[in-house]
Every structure is written in structure tokens, then in C-alpha cells.
C-alpha positions in Angstrom: 78.2 112.5 131.9 74.9 113.8 130.6 73.8 117.3 131.7 70.2 118.5 131.4 70.1 122.2 130.6 66.7 123.4 131.7 67.3 127.2 131.6 69.5 128.9 129.0 71.6 132.0 129.7 70.1 135.1 128.2 72.7 137.2 126.5 71.8 140.9 126.3 71.9 142.5 122.9 70.4 145.8 121.6 67.7 146.1 119.0 65.1 143.8 120.5 66.8 140.5 119.6 66.8 137.7 122.2 69.7 135.3 122.5 69.2 132.3 124.8 72.4 130.3 125.0 72.0 126.6 126.0 75.7 125.6 125.5 78.7 127.8 125.2 81.0 130.2 127.0 78.3 132.1 128.8 76.1 129.2 129.9 78.2 126.1 130.4 81.8 127.4 130.0 82.3 125.4 126.8 84.8 127.1 124.4 84.5 124.4 121.6 80.9 124.9 120.6 77.9 127.1 121.3 74.2 126.5 120.7 71.7 129.3 121.0 68.1 130.0 120.2 67.5 133.5 118.7 64.3 135.4 118.3 64.6 138.6 116.2 61.9 141.1 115.5 61.0 142.1 111.9 63.4 144.7 110.5 66.2 143.8 112.9 69.7 144.4 111.7 73.2 144.0 113.1 76.6 145.3 112.0 78.6 143.3 109.6 81.2 141.0 111.1 84.0 138.6 110.2 83.7 136.1 113.1 86.5 133.7 114.2 84.1 130.7 114.2 82.0 128.7 111.7 78.3 129.3 112.2 75.3 127.1 111.3 72.0 129.0 111.3 68.9 126.9 111.2 65.7 128.9 110.7 62.7 127.6 112.6 60.2 130.5 111.8 60.3 133.5 109.5 63.4 134.2 107.5 66.9 135.4 108.0 68.9 137.3 105.4 72.6 136.6 105.3 74.7 139.1 103.3 78.1 137.8 102.2 80.8 138.7 99.7 79.4 136.0 97.4 75.8 137.2 97.5 72.7 137.6 99.6 70.9 134.5 100.9 67.3 134.5 102.2 67.1 131.5 104.5 63.6 130.5 105.3 61.9 128.2 107.9 63.3 124.7 107.5 66.5 125.8 105.8 70.0 126.3 107.2 73.1 128.2 106.1 76.8 127.5 107.0 79.2 130.4 107.1 82.9 130.0 107.6 85.3 131.7 110.1 86.7 134.9 108.7 83.9 135.3 106.1 82.4 138.8 106.2 78.7 138.5 106.9 75.7 140.5 108.0 72.4 139.1 109.4 69.0 140.8 109.1 65.4 139.8 109.4 63.4 141.2 106.5 60.2 139.3 107.3 57.8 141.7 109.1 57.0 139.0 111.6 60.7 138.5 112.4 62.5 135.1 112.8 63.2 132.4 115.3 66.4 130.4 114.6 69.1 128.3 116.2 72.8 129.2 115.9 75.6 126.7 116.3 79.1 128.2 116.5 82.4 126.2 116.3 84.4 127.2 118.3 81.9 128.8 120.7 80.6 132.4 120.1 82.1 135.2 122.1 81.6 139.0 121.6 85.4 139.3 121.1 85.6 136.7 118.4 82.5 138.0 116.5 84.7 140.9 115.2 81.6 143.1 114.6 82.0 146.4 112.7 81.7 149.4 115.0 78.1 150.8 115.1 
């Protein structure tokens, strides 16, 4: 059965980043996938992580830098990057105007399975 999702669940995070989850553990109770819209200010950083989920990051505006063991990727508007579960990654927004992007995680994101480095 179809389900219209009019209001996302806002997930609080430090550093001025906004996470609005439309589908996932926090919003719909789905553990298999999460879909969230992110808005991050320029210069935003987060700790490195080795998540227990694959993540597709689709950049809508600005750019997102993704640091991996294989290299550094600057993902611009209209581009996407796929990172795999267990891969050590770190996201930042080097663009002074920040970034807006969509993250799709399989299985769904949870703070426990993000496996972030301590701050």
C-alpha cells in the first residue's frame, strides 16, 4: 500500500547540519533502507566512520568531499558516489556555500551502525 510522507523526521546532529529522514528507522520504522535529505553548511565536517551500510550520496547543490582509503572524491551537484559497508569514509563540505544532498542507506542508517570515530 502506498504511503505519502509529507513531513520528514528531523534527526538532530551537531555542527549545523540538517538531516530530514523521509524513510528509515527514525521516520517510518524501516530497517532495510533509509532516504534522507541533508543540508550542510560550508566548512562542515564529521568524524570518520566505517558504517555497516552501503550509502549512495546524490548531491543536489554545492559539493561534498568524501575521503576514503582509495582517495578523495569531490562530488558536485548532479553527481553521486556509492560507498560500501565497512569502508572507512569521512564527509565534509568544502564549498563555502555548503551543500544539499540526498543519502540513501541500505540497510537503513542508525547512529549505532554508522561506527563513527569518537570526537
